[in-house]
C-alpha positions in Angstrom: -12.5 13.9 -61.4 -10.8 13.7 -57.9 -14.5 13.9 -56.8 -15.7 10.8 -58.6 -12.3 8.5 -57.5 -12.9 9.7 -53.6 -16.6 8.6 -54.3 -15.5 5.4 -55.7 -12.9 4.7 -52.9 -15.6 5.5 -50.4 -17.9 2.8 -52.1 -15.1 0.1 -51.8 -14.3 0.6 -48.2 -18.3 0.6 -47.6 -18.3 -2.6 -49.7 -15.3 -3.9 -48.0 -16.5 -3.5 -44.3 -20.1 -5.0 -45.2 -18.2 -8.0 -46.6 -16.0 -8.4 -43.6 -19.1 -7.6 -40.9 -20.9 -10.6 -43.2 -17.6 -13.2 -42.9 -16.9 -12.7 -39.5 -20.8 -11.5 -38.3 -19.0 -8.8 -35.9 -22.0 -7.3 -34.8 -22.9 -6.5 -31.1 -25.7 -9.0 -30.9 -23.6 -12.1 -32.3 -21.4 -13.6 -30.0 -20.4 -16.5 -32.4 -21.5 -17.7 -35.3 -20.0 -20.8 -37.0 -21.5 -21.2 -40.5 -18.6 -24.1 -41.5 -18.3 -22.6 -44.8 -14.4 -23.3 -44.8 -12.4 -25.9 -43.1 -12.6 -26.7 -39.4 -9.3 -26.9 -38.8 -7.7 -24.4 -36.4 -10.5 -23.1 -35.5 -12.0 -26.2 -34.0 -10.2 -28.6 -31.8 -10.6 -32.3 -32.2 -10.3 -34.3 -28.6 -6.8 -36.2 -28.6 -8.5 -38.5 -25.4 -8.1 -42.0 -26.7 -11.6 -43.0 -26.1 -12.7 -40.3 -28.9 -11.8 -42.2 -32.0 -14.8 -40.7 -34.5 -13.3 -38.9 -37.3 -15.3 -35.3 -38.0 -15.1 -34.1 -41.9 -16.0 -31.1 -43.7 -18.6 -32.4 -45.7 -21.7 -30.7 -48.1 -24.9 -31.6 -46.8 -26.6 -34.0 -49.1 -28.4 -32.1 -52.2 -26.7 -28.8 -51.2 -23.7 -26.6 -51.5 -23.5 -25.8 -48.1 -20.9 -27.2 -45.8 -21.2 -28.7 -42.0 -19.4 -30.7 -39.6 -20.1 -34.6 -40.1 -20.6 -37.3 -38.2 -18.9 -40.0 -40.3 -18.7 -43.3 -38.5 -20.9 -45.4 -36.9 -20.5 -46.5 -33.0 -17.9 -44.0 -31.9 -17.3 -41.8 -29.8 -16.6 -38.2 -30.9 -15.3 -35.2 -29.2 -14.3 -31.5 -30.6 -14.3 -28.0 -29.2 -14.4 -24.3 -30.1 -13.2 -21.9 -27.6 -14.7 -18.5 -27.8 -12.7 -15.2 -28.0 -14.0 -14.7 -24.5 -16.2 -16.1 -21.7 -19.7 -15.2 -22.2 -21.5 -13.9 -19.0 -25.1 -15.5 -19.0 -26.8 -13.2 -16.5 -26.5 -10.3 -18.7 -29.8 -10.3 -20.6 -31.2 -12.5 -23.2 -29.0 -15.3 -24.7 -30.1 -17.4 -27.7 -28.4 -20.8 -28.2 -29.1 -21.9 -31.6 -28.1 -24.5 -34.2 -29.0 -26.8 -37.4 -28.4 -30.6 -37.3 -29.3 -33.2 -39.9 -29.5 -36.9 -39.6 -28.7 -37.6 -43.5 -29.2 -41.4 -42.4 -32.5 -41.2 -40.5 -32.3 -41.4 -36.6 -32.3 -44.8 -34.9 -29.8 -44.1 -31.9 -27.6 -41.2 -31.7 -27.3 -37.7 -30.1 -26.5 -34.4 -31.4 -26.4 -32.2 -28.8 -24.1 -29.4 -27.6 -22.5 -28.5 -24.2 -21.7 -25.2 -23.6 -18.6 -25.5 -21.6 -17.0 -23.6 -18.5 -13.8 -21.4 -18.3 -10.8 -23.9 -18.3 -10.1 -23.2 -15.0 -12.8 -25.5 -14.1 -10.6 -28.2 -14.5 -10.4 -29.2 -18.3 -8.7 -28.8 -21.8 -9.7 -28.7 -25.4 -7.4 -31.5 -26.3 -8.1 -33.6 -23.2 -12.3 -32.9 -23.9 -14.5 -35.4 -22.7 -17.4 -36.4 -21.2 -16.5 -35.3 -17.5 -15.6 -31.6 -18.8 -17.5 -29.5 -16.9 -20.5 -27.3 -18.7 -22.9 -24.7 -17.9 -25.6 -25.6 -20.5 -26.1 -29.1 -22.5 -28.9 -28.7 -25.4 -29.9 -30.5 -28.4 -31.4 -33.7 -29.7 -31.0 -37.5 -28.1 -33.0 -40.2 -29.6 -32.2 -43.8 -28.6 -34.3 -46.6 -27.3 -36.8 -45.5 -24.8 -34.9 -41.7 -25.1 -36.6 -39.3 -27.1 -36.1 -35.7 -26.2 -34.3 -32.2 -27.1 -32.5 -31.9 -24.0 -31.8 -28.7 -21.8 -30.1 -29.4 -18.8 -28.3 -26.6 -16.6 -25.7 -27.4 -14.5 -26.0 -25.3 -11.4 -23.6 -24.8 -8.2 -25.5 -25.3 -5.0 -24.2 -22.1 -2.8 -24.4 -24.0 0.4 -23.0 -27.4 -0.4 -21.1 -26.2 -3.2 -22.1 -29.2 -5.6 -22.9 -28.7 -9.2 -26.1 -30.5 -10.0 -27.7 -31.1 -13.0 -31.4 -29.7 -13.6 -33.0 -31.2 -16.4 -36.3 -29.7 -18.2 -39.2 -31.8 -17.7 -41.3 -32.9 -20.2 -39.0 -31.8 -23.1 -40.3 -31.8 -27.1 -39.5 -34.9 -29.0 -37.2 -35.2 -31.8 -37.9 -35.1 -35.5 -36.1 -38.5 -36.9 -36.8 -37.6 -40.4 -33.9 -37.0 -42.9 -34.5 -33.3 -43.1 -32.6 -30.2 -41.5 -33.8 -28.8 -38.5 -33.0 -26.0 -36.3 -32.9 -25.7 -32.3 -33.3 -22.9 -30.8 -32.7 -22.2 -26.8 -33.4 -18.7 -25.4 -32.9 -17.6 -22.0 -34.9 -14.6 -20.8 -33.6 -12.2 -17.8 -37.4 -13.4 -16.0 -36.2 -16.7 -15.5 -38.1 -18.1 -19.0 -36.2 -20.6 -20.8 -38.0 -21.2 -24.4 -37.4 -24.2 -26.9 -38.2 -23.8 -30.4 -37.6 -26.7 -32.7 -37.6 -25.5 -36.6 -38.8 -21.6 -35.3 -41.9 -23.2 -33.7 -42.0 -22.8 -29.7 -42.3 -26.3 -28.6 -41.8 -25.6 -24.5 -41.5 -22.8 -22.1 -40.5 -23.1 -18.9 -39.1 -21.5 -15.5 -35.7 -22.1 -14.2 -36.6 -21.5 -10.9 -40.0 -23.7 -11.0 -39.9 -27.2 -9.8 -42.7 -28.1 -12.0 -40.5 -27.3 -14.7 -36.9 -28.8 -13.9 -36.1 -32.0 -11.9 -34.6 -31.4 -9.4 -35.8 -28.1 -8.6 -32.9 -25.2 -8.8 -33.9 -23.9 -5.3 -34.1 -26.9 -2.7 -37.4 -27.8 -0.5 -37.2 -26.1 2.8 -37.5 -29.1 4.6 -36.7 -32.8 3.6 -37.4 -36.1 5.3 -34.9 -37.1 8.4 -32.4 -39.7 7.1 -32.1 -40.6 11.0 -35.6 -41.2 11.4 -36.9 -45.0 11.5 -40.5 -46.6 10.9 -41.4 -48.3 14.5 -41.2 -51.9 14.4 -45.2 -52.1 15.8 -46.1 -49.6 12.8 -48.9 -51.4 11.2 -49.4 -50.0 7.5 -52.3 -52.4 6.6 -55.5 -51.0 6.3 -57.5 -54.2 5.8 -56.8 -57.6 7.4 -58.5 -61.1 7.3 -61.3 -61.4 9.9 -59.2 -63.4 12.6 -62.4 -64.9 13.9 -63.6 -66.1 10.8 -64.1 -70.3 10.1 -64.6 -71.8 6.9 -68.4 -73.3 6.3 -68.7 -77.2 7.0 -70.2 -77.4 3.4 -67.7 -75.7 1.5 -66.4 -77.7 -0.6 -62.5 -76.4 -2.2 -62.1 -79.6 -4.4 -65.7 -79.1 -6.7 -64.5 -78.4 -10.0 -65.5 -75.3 -12.0 -67.3 -77.3 -14.5 -69.3 -80.4 -15.2 -71.0 -82.6 -17.6 -74.7 -81.7 -18.6 -76.6 -84.7 -17.7 -79.7 -83.3 -18.8 -78.1 -83.1 -22.7 -79.0 -85.4 -25.4 -77.6 -86.4 -28.3 -79.0 -84.6 -31.3 -81.5 -86.7 -33.6 -79.5 -87.7 -36.9 -76.2 -87.3 -35.4 -73.8 -89.2 -37.5 -71.5 -91.5 -35.1 -70.0 -93.5 -37.6 -69.0 -90.4 -40.3 -65.9 -88.9 -39.6 -65.5 -84.9 -39.9 -63.1 -84.9 -42.8 -62.6 -87.3 -45.6 -60.0 -87.1 -48.8 -60.8 -85.3 -51.3 -62.3 -87.5 -54.0 -61.6 -85.0 -57.0 -57.9 -84.8 -56.6 -55.5 -87.0 -57.9 -51.7 -88.1 -57.5 -49.9 -85.9 -59.7 -48.2 -87.2 -62.9 -44.5 -86.3 -62.0 -45.2 -87.4 -58.2 -42.2 -89.9 -57.3 -42.7 -92.1 -53.8 -39.4 -93.0 -53.7 -38.4 -89.6 -53.7 -41.3 -87.3 -52.6 -42.8 -90.0 -50.2 -46.5 -91.6 -50.2 -48.9 -89.5 -51.8 -51.9 -88.8 -49.9 -55.1 -86.9 -50.9 -55.7 -83.5 -49.0 -58.7 -83.5 -46.8 -61.9 -81.4 -47.2 -65.3 -81.4 -45.0 -67.0 -84.2 -45.2 -70.2 -83.4 -47.4 -72.4 -85.8 -45.5 -71.9 -84.0 -42.2 -73.2 -80.9 -43.8 -77.1 -81.9 -43.4 -76.7 -83.5 -40.2 -76.6 -82.1 -36.6 -73.0 -83.3 -36.2 -70.4 -86.1 -36.9 -68.3 -88.5 -34.8 -68.1 -89.5 -31.4 -70.7 -87.5 -29.8 -69.9 -85.7 -26.1 -72.1 -84.4 -23.4 -71.2 -80.7 -23.2 -70.1 -78.8 -20.0 -71.9 -76.7 -18.2 -71.0 -74.4 -14.9 -71.0 -76.4 -11.9 -73.4 -74.8 -9.4 -71.5 -76.6 -6.3 -67.8 -74.8 -7.1 -66.8 -72.0 -4.5 -63.0 -72.4 -4.8 -60.7 -72.1 -2.6 -61.9 -70.6 0.7 -60.4 -67.4 2.5 -61.6 -65.3 5.4 -63.2 -62.0 4.7 -61.3 -58.8 5.0 -62.2 -56.1 8.3 -60.7 -52.8 8.9 -57.5 -53.3 10.8 -57.8 -52.0 14.4 -53.9 -51.1 14.6 -53.9 -49.5 11.2 -51.7 -46.4 11.7 -51.3 -45.1 8.0 -48.5 -45.3 5.8 -45.3 -44.4 7.6 -43.3 -41.4 6.4 -39.9 -40.1 8.2 -40.9 -36.7 10.2 -39.3 -33.4 7.9 -36.8 -31.5 9.1 -34.9 -28.2 8.2 -32.9 -28.5 4.6 -29.4 -27.7 5.6 -28.9 -27.3 2.0 -31.9 -24.7 1.2 -31.2 -21.2 -0.3 -33.3 -18.5 -1.9 -32.8 -17.7 -5.6 -33.9 -14.5 -7.6 -32.0 -15.6 -10.6 -29.7 -18.7 -11.4 -26.3 -18.3 -10.8 -24.9 -19.0 -14.5 -21.7 -20.1 -15.0 -20.0 -18.4 -17.6 -19.6 -20.1 -21.3 -16.1 -20.2 -22.5 -16.4 -22.8 -25.4 -18.6 -25.0 -27.2 -17.8 -29.0 -27.3 -19.6 -31.7 -29.1 -19.3 -34.8 -27.0 -21.3 -37.6 -28.5 -21.7 -41.1 -28.5 -23.8 -42.3 -31.5 -24.7 -45.5 -33.4 -25.5 -43.4 -36.8 -23.4 -42.3 -38.9 -24.3 -38.9 -41.5 -25.0 -36.6 -38.5 -24.2 -32.8 -39.7 -24.2 -29.8 -37.5 -24.1 -26.6 -39.2 -24.6 -22.5 -38.0 -24.1 -22.7 -34.7 -24.9 -19.4 -33.0 -24.6 -17.8 -30.0 -26.6 -14.3 -29.9 -27.9 -11.4 -27.6 -31.3 -11.3 -29.7 -33.8 -13.3 -30.3 -34.4 -11.5 -34.0 -30.5 -12.3 -35.1 -31.4 -15.9 -34.5 -34.6 -15.7 -36.7 -32.6 -13.7 -39.1 -30.5 -17.0 -39.7 -33.1 -19.3 -39.3 -35.0 -17.8 -42.5 -31.8 -17.0 -44.6 -29.6 -20.2 -43.6 -31.8 -22.8 -42.5 -35.6 -22.7 -44.2 -34.2 -22.3 -47.9 -32.4 -25.9 -47.2 -35.4 -27.1 -45.3 -37.8 -26.3 -48.3 -35.4 -28.0 -50.6 -35.4 -31.0 -48.7 -39.0 -31.0 -48.0 -40.1 -30.9 -51.6 -37.5 -33.6 -52.5 -39.3 -36.0 -49.7 -42.8 -35.5 -50.5 -41.5 -36.7 -54.2 -39.6 -39.8 -52.7 -42.4 -40.7 -50.5 -45.4 -40.2 -53.6 -43.1 -42.6 -55.6 -42.8 -44.9 -52.7 -46.5 -44.7 -52.3 -47.1 -45.6 -56.3 -45.3 -48.8 -56.2 -46.4 -50.3 -53.0 -49.8 -49.7 -54.4 -48.9 -51.2 -57.5 -47.3 -54.2 -55.8 -49.9 -54.9 -53.1 -52.4 -54.7 -56.6 -50.2 -57.2 -58.3 -50.0 -59.7 -55.4 -53.8 -59.7 -55.2 -54.0 -59.8 -58.8 -51.2 -63.1 -58.6 -53.0 -64.7 -55.6 -56.4 -64.9 -57.1 -55.2 -66.7 -60.2 -53.0 -69.0 -58.4 -56.4 -70.0 -56.5 -58.5 -70.3 -60.1 -55.5 -72.6 -61.7 -56.5 -74.9 -58.7 -60.1 -75.3 -59.8 -60.5 -79.3 -60.9 -62.0 -78.6 -64.0 -58.8 -76.8 -65.3 -56.4 -79.2 -64.0 -55.8 -80.1 -67.7 -54.5 -76.6 -68.6 -53.0 -75.8 -65.2 -49.4 -75.8 -66.5 -50.1 -73.3 -69.2 -52.0 -71.1 -66.6 -49.4 -71.2 -64.0 -46.4 -71.0 -66.6 -48.2 -67.4 -67.5 -48.6 -66.3 -63.7 -44.6 -67.0 -63.1 -43.5 -64.9 -66.1 -45.8 -62.0 -64.5 -44.4 -62.3 -61.4 -40.9 -62.2 -62.8 -41.7 -59.2 -64.7 -44.4 -57.2 -62.9 -45.0 -54.4 -65.4 -46.6 -57.4 -67.6 -49.6 -58.0 -65.4 -52.2 -56.6 -67.5 -51.1 -58.4 -70.3 -51.2 -61.8 -68.5 -54.7 -61.2 -67.4 -55.6 -60.8 -70.9 -53.9 -64.1 -71.6 -55.7 -66.0 -69.1 -59.1 -64.6 -69.7 -58.5 -65.7 -73.3 -57.8 -69.1 -72.1 -60.7 -69.3 -70.2 -63.1 -67.9 -72.9 -61.5 -70.8 -75.1 -62.1 -73.1 -72.6 -65.8 -71.8 -72.3 -66.3 -72.3 -75.9 -65.2 -75.7 -75.5 -67.8 -76.7 -73.1 -70.8 -75.3 -74.4 -70.2 -75.9 -78.0 -67.8 -78.9 -78.0 -66.8 -80.5 -81.5 -64.2 -79.6 -84.1 -66.1 -76.0 -84.6 -65.4 -75.1 -80.8 -61.8 -76.4 -81.0 -61.2 -74.4 -83.9 -62.7 -71.3 -83.0 -60.5 -71.7 -79.6 -57.4 -72.0 -81.6 -58.4 -69.3 -83.6 -58.4 -67.4 -80.4 -55.6 -68.6 -79.2 -53.7 -67.3 -82.0 -54.6 -64.0 -81.3 -53.5 -64.3 -77.6 -50.4 -61.9 -76.9 -46.9 -63.3 -76.0 -46.1 -62.3 -72.6 -42.7 -61.1 -71.2 -41.0 -61.7 -74.8 -40.3 -59.4 -77.7 -41.7 -60.7 -81.3 -39.7 -63.2 -82.8 -39.3 -65.6 -85.8 -42.1 -68.4 -86.1 -40.0 -70.9 -85.6 -39.1 -69.3 -81.9 -43.0 -68.4 -81.3 -43.8 -72.2 -82.5 -40.9 -73.8 -80.1 -42.2 -71.4 -77.2 -46.0 -72.7 -77.7 -44.8 -76.3 -77.5 -42.4 -75.4 -74.5 -46.0 -74.1 -72.9 -48.2 -76.7 -73.9 -46.0 -79.5 -72.4 -46.5 -80.5 -68.9 -44.1 -78.8 -66.2 -41.8 -80.9 -63.9 -42.0 -80.9 -60.3 -44.9 -78.7 -59.8 -45.2 -78.2 -55.9 -48.4 -79.8 -54.3 -51.2 -77.2 -53.2 -53.2 -78.4 -50.1 -56.8 -77.3 -50.7 
């Protein structure tokens, strides 16, 4: 019994240790892990600088039970700091910087980068944290206007001048701007390599000491242009000059037009000089409800003059234009090599007084993480901020904290996109149908039935899900008219009436006989204030 109790106690002790290990992530390779599972008050310090009015909130990520640090308002400056237990020396082996961010409202104009701050001895306080607080590294996404990149900026001290210079990664990755959670990783290696990963995929590899990868380069050029050197006044940089001996020819006419009338052209036979190109549509009639006082004088729409179709042309004939053989344009002297040309001037090079050599960047320690952004976006959610000394630790967190969320969000996005495509496709199809039906309704021999057809179309536009029913109804109307035109007489009318009775009511539930009769009477009545359609 005693032995069992000792074993049970040992198991509880191990479980407690594992739970504590999971809670604080106190392994040797993890410098900092912030999951925001608990409220950030007391662990993160909000800047009290008056410019930073944005309100930080502890909120769940949309569609998840996982909490994060939320940017809750648009068009605000935000500032917040998490101080490390002790400063981290970036010169000691591999360092991994990683965190998740989600733009829950999409991304139009906003930054979501982190600043890895130098010790407070550099001249800053958490309560006074602002854009001037000194940092060692700035890393993360930023998109607004022409800017679209995942920043990686190293702020490095020039040992000769003592000046701190921002060195920006050239050609950084672009920012995913959907509404999904994304994880950003920067890996700093002892061999001066830096790798940028987005969602665990390497997007950029660079050498911190290479001028091809960073602007400006960490190691300055050995020589620089002499700032005191000035271009001589007689220095001629023109490779070509106008020939000073050239003279404009006497027969050069600068006033000659580029085109002239073709004197050899003749008017084609059969040209109808007295016929206009357009005439009033003879089939157009003044609508019954047209009011000259209210609507103005009615004018028939114009159509192409049918007499001109068989003729070579109508109206006043004019000679066509042709290129003027005498046209030469403005005269200018031909260009010749400049005998005084000395090339493009540049100042002479002198030794760079700020030059230094470097085997590794002289990193400043990281003492805190700060988020200092100005954004036009709300709904930006930060989560799972990690500083580690091993890439495998970062990979483990990506697989356990980010990947499951991302997969759920991705699947939901696919379903929404599929539903949107289906709806857009239906709307596009319906628009084509309605446009076609409106054109059919304008055919002249259907003018007596236009009001009924138009009414059906308008009902379908108000209730798009009934488009098929409307099509059936209009086809029945056309079929009735066809019978009437072909057979005529009372039999045709009876046949049409029989078909009309079978016509389904569109956009209405079944009603009593009186209501149906009223509906038919209303449909048959001419519509008032029909808009004019120009042919």
